[in-house]
N, C-alpha and C positions, 0 to 999 in steps of 0.2 A: 529155547526160550530163557532158561536160566542164565546161559552165557550171555545173551543179549541183554538182559537185565543187569548183569554184572558189568559189562562193558559200558552201559549207560550211566550207572552209578559212578564208575571210575572217571568217565568223561565229565560228569557234573562236578565231581571232586576237584579234578584238575581245573575245570573252568572257574570254580569258586575260588581256587588259590591263585589263579593267573592274574596278573596285573593287567592283562589286555581286556579282560572282562570284568568290570567292576562288580562288587557284591550286589549292588542294586539290581543289575541285570538278572542275576541268579534269583534273588528274592522275588522279582516279578514272576519268574517261572514257578517258583515255590507257591506263590499266591494263587496261581491257577490250579496247581496240583492239590493245594489244601481243599479246594472245592470239590475236586473230582477224584483225587486218589490221595488221601491224607497219609497213608502209610509211606508212599513214595516221598511226600513232602517232608516228613519227619527225617527220612534218610538224607535228603538234601540239606535240611537245616543242620543236621549233625556234621555234615562235611564242612559247612561254613563255620560251625563252632570250632571244629578241630583245626581249621586253617587260620582262625582268628582274623577272618576277613571282614568282620563288622567293625567299622571305624566311626563314621560321622553320625550325627544325631538322627538323620533321616533313615539311615540303614538300621540303627537300633530300634527306632519306632516301628518300622516296618517288620523288622525281625521278631519283635515281641508280638505284633499282631498276627503274623502268619504262623507263629508257634502256637498261639492260642486257638487259632482256626484248625490247625492240624490235630492238636490234642482233642479238641472237642469233636473233630471229625471221626476220631477212632474211639470216642466215648470215654476219654480220660478227663476227669475234672481238673480245673486249673488250681495252681497254688499261688501264694503271694509272690513267688519268685518270677512270675512272668511279667509283672509290672505294667499290665495292660492299661492302667490308669495314666501312666506317663505317655503312652502312645495316644490316648485320646487328647491329652492336653496339647501335644506336639501337633497333631493334625488339625486341631481346632485353630491354633495360632497360624498355621499355614493356609488356612482356608480350604483345606482338602476335605470336603464334606463326605465324599464316598469312603475314605479310609476312616475318617472319624466315626461315621455311622457303623462301620464294621467293628471297630474297636469297642464302641459303646454296647453293641449287641453281645459281644463276647464277654464284656465285663458284666453285663446284666445276667447272662447265663452263669457266670462265676458266682455272683452274689446269690442268685436263686439256689444254686447247688449247695451253698453254705448255710442255707436256712434264712437268708435275708429276703424273703419272698416278695414283699411289697416293694422294697427298694429295687430288687432285681427286675421285677415286672414293670415298674415305672420306667426303667431305662430301656427296656425292650419296647414298651409302647411308645417311647419318644423316638426310637428308631423307625417305628411304623409310620409316624408322621413324616419322617424324612424320605422314606424309601421311594415315594411316588416321584420325587424330583430327581432321582438318581438312576442312571441307566446301568444297573448292576444286577444281573439275573442271579448270581451266586448269593448276594446279600438278601435278595428278595425271597429266594428259596429257603435259605437258612432261617430267616426271620419267621416265615409262616409255619415252618416245620417246628421251630421252638415254641411258638405260640400254641400250635396244635398240642404238643407235649404237655405244656403248662395247663391247658384247659383239660386235657385228659387226665392229668393228675388231680384236678379239681372236680373231676366227674361232671364236667359241663359238656355233654355230648354234642349239643347243637353248635357251640362255638368250636369244638374240636374238629368236627366235620367240616365247618367253613374254612378253618385255617389249613387243614390238610388238602382241601380241594384247591385252595389258592396256591399251595406249593406244588401240587400236581400240574396245575395249569402252567406254571413257570417251567417246570421240568419238561413238560411236553413241547413248549415253545422252544426251549434250548435244545431238546433232543437228547438229553442226558439219560440213558437207560437206567443207571443206578438210581438216580433221583426218582424217576418214574415208578419203578418197582417198589422202592422204599416207601413212597406215598401210597401207592396201591396196597402194600402190606398194612401200613397204618390205618387206612380206611377199612380194610377187611377186618382187622383186629377190633376196631371200634364197633363195627356192626356185630361182630362175634360176641363182644361183651354185652351188647344190648339184645342179643338173641334175635337179630334180624337176618335170618339165614339167607333169604333171597337176595338182599342187598349185598351180603358178604359174598355170595357165589359170584356175582357180577365182577367184583373186584379181584377175587382169586383167579377167575378165568382170564381176566385181562392181564394179570401178572405172569401167568403160566408161559405164554409165548415169548416172554422177554427175559425171564429169569436166568436162562443159560448164559446171558451176556453180563451177568452182574457179579459183585463181590460175593465171597462165600457167605458172609453173615446175611446179606439181603436175600441170597438164594435160598438159604436154609429157612429164613423166616417165611418166605413165600411157600415153601413145601410144608412147613408146619401149619400154616393157615389152611392150606388145601386139605391137610390130614384132619384138622378141626372140623371143616365142613363135611368131610366123609363120615366122621364120627356122628355128626348130627343126622346124616342120612342113614346111619346104621351099617356103613360099610367099614367094620372095625379092622378087618384083615388088611384091607388096602391102606387104611390110615396108618396101622403099625408099620407096614412096609415103607411108607413114604417117610415116617418119622425116622426109622432106621436110616434110610437113604439120606436124609437131611444131615445126619451126624458126621458124615464125611466132610461136610463144609463147616458146621458149627453145632455145638450142643447147646440147645436153648432150653431154659427152664419151662417154657410153655409146651415144648415137645415132651418133656419128662412128665409134666402134669397130665397131658393127654394120654400117655401110656398108662399112668396110674388110673385115670377115669375109665379107660377102655378095659383095663384088668378088672376093675370093680363091675363094669357092665357084664363082663363075661363070667363073673363069679369067682375070679382069682383075687379074692380080697386080701389075701396075705402079701401078694406082690404089690397090690395097690397100696396097702398099709406102708410097706417099706419105702416106696417112691414118694408118698405124701410126706413122710417123715424126712426124707432127704431134702424136700423143698421148704421146710419150715424156716429156713434162713435165706430164702430167695430175696433178691433185691426188688422184685416186682411185688408191690403191695397186694395186688388182686390175686396173684398166685398164692402168696403166703397166707392170705386170709381164707382163700378157697381150701387149702390143704389143712388148716386148723379146723375149718367146719366139717371137712369129710372125716378127719380123725375123731372129732368129738362125736359125730353121728355113729361112727363105727363102734367106739367104746361104749357108748350109751346102749347100742343094741346088744353088745356082748356083756353088759352088766358090770363093766369095770368103771364104777362111779368115781373112785379116787382119781383115775386118769382123766375122766371127764372133767372133774372139778379143777385139776391142775391145768389142763389144756385151756379150759374156759378162762381161768385166771390170767394165763399167759396171753391169750387172745385179747381180753379186755385191756390188759396193760399195753398191748401193741396198738389197740385201737386208740387209747389215750395218748400214747406217744405219737402216733401218726397224726391225731387231731392237733396236738400242740405243735408238732414240727411242720405240719402242712395244713395251715388254716384255710381249707378249701372255700368255705363260706366268705371269708374276708377277701380271697383272691377273686372270686366270681364278682363280689359286690364292687371291689376296686376297679376291676376291668370294665364292669358294666358302666361305672361312673365315667371312666376315661372314654369309653366308646360313645357315651351320651354326649360328653363334652365335645368330642370330635364331630359327632353328628350335628350338634347345635352350631359349631363353627362352620361346617359345611353348608348348613341351611342358611347361615347368615351371609356366607359368601355368595351362595346362589341368589338370595334375596337382593343383595347389592348389585350383582350382575343383571338380575331382571330389571331392577330399577334403572340401571345404566342403559340397558337395551331399550326400555320404554322411553327414556329421555331422548335417546338418539332417534327413535322412531318418531316421537312427537316433533323433533327438530326437523326430520326428513319430511313429515307431513306438512309442517309450516312452510319449509322451502318449496315443497311441491305445489302448495296452494299459491304461494307467491309467483312461482314460475308459470303455473297454469293461468293465473289471471293475466300475467304479462303477455303470455302466448295468445290468450283470447283477445286481448287488446290489439295485438299485432294482427291477428286474423281478421278482427273487425275492420281495422284500417285497410288491410289488404282487400277485404270484401267490398268495402266502400269504393276503393280505387277501381276494382273490376266493375262494380256497378256503374261508376261514372264512365268508365271506358266503354262498357256495354251500351250505356245510354248514348254516348257519342257515336257508337257504331250505328245504333238504331236511328239517330238523326241523320247520319250520313246516308244510310239506305233510303231514308224517306226523301232526302234531297235528290238522290239519284233517280228516283222514280217519280218525282213531282211532274205535274202537267207542263209547267213552264220549261223544265229541262227537256222533256220529251218533245215539246214544240220546237225547241232550238235544234235538236237532233234531226227532226223532219226537215227543217229549214236548210240545214247544212247538206242533207241528202239531196235536196232539190237544187242546191247551188245558190241559194238565196242569202243575201246579207241580212243580219238581224237589224230590226228597227229600234228606234229610241224606246218605243213602248215595250219591246221584248226585253231590252236591257233593264229598264226600270223595273219590270215584273221579276226579272232574275235577282236584282239587287234586294227587292223587297222580300223575296222568298228566303234568301241566304241570311238576311238580317233577322227574320223570324226564327228560323230553324237553327242557326249557328251565329248568334249575335257576336260572339267573342272573335270570330274569324276576321271579320272586316275591321274590328277595332284593332286587333293585333297587327293586321296588314297595314293599315294606315299609320299605326304607331311605329312601324319599322322604318318606313321611308315615305316621302312625298311622291305619290304615284299620279300619273296622268290617268284620265278616264279609260284610254285604250289599254294601258298597262293593268288597270284594275279589272277590266273585263277579261283580259287574257288570264289573269290570276284565278278569276271565278271559274272560267271554263276549264283550266287545268285541274282545279280543286274538284270539279264535277265530272272528271274522267273524260273530257272531250279530247279527241285526237288532234295532232297538229294541223292535219289537212282540214278537219272541221273548224278549228280555230281560224285558220286562214280564210275560209269561205265566209264565216259569220262576221269577221272583222274587216273583210274586204282588203286584206293585205296578203302579200306573197308568203308561201310557206318558208322561204329562206329568211324573210324578215321576222316571222314568228320564231324561228329557231334563234336568230340573233338576239331578239328581245329576251327570250327565256334565259339565255346565257348572260345577258346584261343584268337582268332582274336578280340573278343568283348572287352577284356581287353587290347590287344595290340594296336588296332587302336583307341578305344574310351575311354580307361581307365576306363571301367565299368565292374562290375562283373554281370554275369547273365547266361542265357541258350543260346542255339544255336538259338532259335527262336527270342530271344531279339536281337541277332546280325543281323539276317536277317532283322528285322524291321528297326534297326538303319541304316543299309547299304543302303536299298532301299529308306530311307528318305533323303539321301544325294543329 
């Protein structure tokens, strides 16, 4: 494993110095490692520095950014030498919002670590506004992890848990085990501080199955959190064994504090006393204050009032220093103000969106009403046409079953010619039932009485043989006249059947 890592580092060093692979390509790889393995990222950056491979402005800006990310990744605060502000200005002029947001976040972290709390938090909250529009899981995870730490320092548990849960969601979506366990540890620690042991146990159990795949510090933190849970459950021996095991990965102040508290629980007050004293200079304010309080209680019980007075004075000084250096109330108030402003802006955008949707809906309704009315008018027109056609069909059926028509069918069946009275009765019937037919027929051409009678009989569905009998002409002449009438009335050429179809369609 060590040989493989050595070969990898040599390869990266050669790649960074090679003219065939520009430094920008190596920096892109370092950018990924800064999120997921900051120790390796620092080694790769060192190789670029020794090769003096950083030349143009873009490379310098990216180098400054990934250096800041890697240093923060291993828990080292930035110094002014990183020039992260130059990276912000460069990426802003280039329109590169993703790298600009990353640089702003780490500059905000730098300002916060130097005691410029409000200025640093303002920059971090500005990044929070930008992160929704950027597809960058590493930025999103780091942002909410940092916001969780800031709220934790300000003792705002609600916001702390919200931010850590956001970071955990990103870590789970990406599938980065280190990120996941790190946030599970943070959530468990927060619930431990609040003495919510059931909630703490949930996150401790969730981290146990994953911690074997994590960095040493993350694994050690998970083990110490589990030990803290065991202490709450009265399992002192198991807790001590787990803390001891965790020290092969990293020695944590919380683990030492737990050993002191367990020693006190077991009555070994001397060992607890020594460990509490050891932690009076811890960088963790909660641990430092806890140890002061335990020592003050111990000396008070023992009657060493001078030491009680001295420790109380030092604790008060630390409280005062901590209050001045970390104005938690101001941080909470400032963040609440920013969140409220963001909420109001979001509500304003939602209101505008709703009004736009309502306007579009009203327009759609008006168009729908217009279209509906137009469709109704068309339907009415269509219905009127159908009614007129149906009425025409009714008239035609009435004509076909009229007495005068039936009489002529009987005359033809008997082989008798129609009389003038029969023709007069037929003309009167058609004129009454279908007045437009005769008018259109006479308007089309000047017809003889015989031609008119033939047209009436064809209209009333008489067969050619019936027409020949009733008109006293030969069937062949009937056929010839039908063909001639097609041209005379309609101006078309064709057969007798074509004439019948055209005439019945009038």
